[in-house]
GUSE-85672 format. One line per 3 residues: their letters; for each residue x, y, z of C-alpha. Coordinates in steps of 0.25 Angstrom, whole numbers, plus 5000, padded with zeros to 4 digits. Layout:
N
a	X,Y,Z  ...
***
This chain:
240
mtr	5408,4888,5542  5420,4883,5550  5423,4868,5547
hvl	5427,4859,5559  5432,4845,5558  5436,4835,5570
itg	5447,4825,5566  5451,4813,5575  5465,4808,5575
agg	5470,4822,5571  5483,4820,5579  5490,4814,5567
gig	5490,4806,5554  5477,4808,5545  5470,4816,5556
lal	5481,4826,5557  5481,4828,5542  5466,4829,5542
ara	5467,4840,5553  5477,4848,5545  5469,4847,5532
fve	5456,4852,5539  5462,4864,5546  5469,4867,5533
agw	5456,4867,5526  5450,4877,5536  5443,4867,5545
qvs	5443,4868,5561  5448,4854,5565  5447,4847,5579
gid	5457,4836,5580  5456,4824,5589  5468,4814,5593
ltp	5474,4807,5605  5487,4815,5602  5489,4830,5603
aal	5486,4840,5591  5496,4838,5579  5490,4850,5572
ehp	5490,4865,5576  5480,4874,5569  5470,4885,5573
gyv	5459,4876,5567  5463,4863,5574  5459,4859,5588
hat	5464,4846,5594  5458,4837,5604  5466,4825,5611
cdi	5455,4815,5612  5453,4800,5611  5442,4798,5600
tda	5437,4785,5608  5433,4794,5620  5419,4798,5617
aam	5418,4808,5628  5431,4815,5624  5427,4815,5609
drv	5414,4822,5613  5421,4833,5620  5431,4835,5608
fda	5419,4835,5598  5411,4845,5607  5423,4854,5608
ama	5425,4853,5593  5411,4857,5590  5411,4868,5600
rvp	5423,4874,5592  5417,4873,5578  5406,4863,5574
lra	5412,4851,5568  5410,4849,5553  5417,4836,5552
vla	5424,4825,5560  5435,4815,5555  5436,4803,5563
naa	5450,4799,5559  5457,4794,5572  5462,4780,5571
vtd	5472,4770,5575  5477,4756,5571  5485,4744,5576
mdh	5499,4748,5572  5503,4734,5574  5494,4729,5563
rtv	5491,4716,5569  5483,4704,5564  5469,4702,5570
veq	5475,4689,5577  5486,4697,5583  5478,4710,5585
dya	5479,4716,5599  5465,4718,5605  5469,4731,5612
awr	5474,4737,5598  5462,4732,5591  5453,4739,5601
kvl	5461,4752,5600  5460,4753,5585  5445,4750,5585
dvn	5443,4760,5597  5450,4771,5590  5445,4769,5576
vng	5431,4765,5578  5427,4770,5592  5434,4783,5590
afv	5428,4785,5576  5414,4782,5582  5416,4792,5594
tar	5421,4802,5584  5409,4800,5574  5399,4800,5585
aaa	5404,4813,5591  5404,4819,5577  5390,4814,5573
rrl	5384,4819,5586  5389,4833,5583  5388,4834,5568
api	5374,4828,5566  5366,4838,5574  5373,4849,5565
gag	5369,4842,5552  5382,4842,5546  5396,4836,5547
nit	5406,4825,5542  5411,4813,5550  5422,4806,5543
fvt	5429,4794,5548  5443,4791,5543  5444,4776,5540
ssl	5453,4767,5531  5452,4759,5519  5455,4747,5529
afl	5441,4749,5533  5435,4742,5521  5433,4727,5520
dqa	5442,4725,5507  5453,4733,5514  5455,4724,5526
kan	5470,4724,5531  5477,4713,5538  5483,4717,5552
dap	5474,4730,5553  5461,4724,5558  5459,4734,5569
yca	5460,4746,5559  5452,4740,5548  5441,4736,5557
sks	5440,4749,5564  5440,4757,5551  5429,4748,5545
ave	5421,4751,5558  5422,4766,5556  5418,4764,5541
mlm	5405,4758,5546  5403,4768,5557  5404,4779,5546
rvl	5393,4772,5539  5384,4771,5551  5386,4785,5555
ale	5383,4790,5541  5370,4783,5541  5366,4788,5555
lag	5370,4803,5551  5363,4802,5538  5355,4815,5536
tgv	5362,4823,5547  5371,4829,5537  5383,4823,5543
nvn	5392,4815,5534  5400,4803,5539  5411,4796,5530
tlf	5424,4789,5531  5437,4793,5524  5448,4782,5522
pst	5461,4782,5515  5465,4770,5506  5480,4772,5508
kid	5490,4771,5520  5492,4785,5526  5504,4790,5534
tgf	5499,4790,5548  5503,4783,5561  5497,4770,5556
fss	5509,4768,5547  5520,4773,5556  5528,4760,5556
vsa	5528,4758,5541  5542,4759,5533  5546,4772,5527
aek	5543,4767,5513  5529,4763,5517  5527,4776,5524
ael	5531,4784,5511  5519,4777,5504  5508,4782,5515
dpp	5499,4793,5511  5499,4806,5520  5489,4808,5531
til	5483,4819,5523  5477,4810,5513  5463,4811,5519
net	5463,4826,5520  5455,4829,5508  5444,4819,5510
alf	5443,4822,5524  5440,4837,5521  5430,4832,5510
lag	5422,4823,5520  5423,4834,5531  5417,4844,5522
lap	5405,4837,5517  5392,4844,5517  5381,4837,5526
gal	5376,4824,5520  5386,4825,5508  5393,4812,5510
tgh	5391,4802,5521  5393,4787,5523  5405,4786,5514
sld	5419,4781,5515  5428,4790,5507  5440,4783,5501
qqr	5452,4792,5501  5459,4785,5490  5447,4786,5480
wdk	5445,4800,5484  5459,4804,5480  5459,4796,5467
dat	5445,4795,5462  5438,4808,5457  5425,4801,5455
yra	5425,4796,5469  5428,4810,5475  5417,4817,5466
klg	5407,4806,5471  5410,4810,5485  5409,4825,5482
gra	5424,4827,5483  5434,4835,5473  5433,4831,5459
***
């Protein structure tokens, strides 16, 4: 059976790394981004699309399903306030943009995925979030990003409850380290050298995308624990 995954934010950073990892693993990949394709591969099809445009996203999902029925969807696209302002200094337009892309875009993506995967009775929806989503990880000067990723964590839990029994797994995947993406483009060379590569989520994303129906749902997968704790991996059904 041909495996097919749709990845948002596939134009660069983590999304591009994921797209490359999936095609190398033999998956068909449909990528979505506001920017043109950064990957050329026979198994890759790119759509230039705004993930907050529900009608456009429906068209992209329909085209993807017509190509090969989807097995997995990775809601990865996200933005942040690059000025990292305090709440008192926060520009309202910048706040709304982060919440619109990160929360509304995740909702539009997940809704489109659920509407197509649930009738099939199988599939995996994974949201890429952040350790900054959690209450004990609040970070000053990053209120829009922290709030948006917390909202996506709760969206995952609600959707997992609603899709329970359909065979569709709904989970989140979050890194606990800083990753070399555009979010850190302004840091010093010394700081940049300490960043982890965008490929850090590849293994766990492949694991979550390949889950059997009903195997694991409503879970927030901690990338750092997965990498360092064999007991944690085994509990989730991963490699020993």
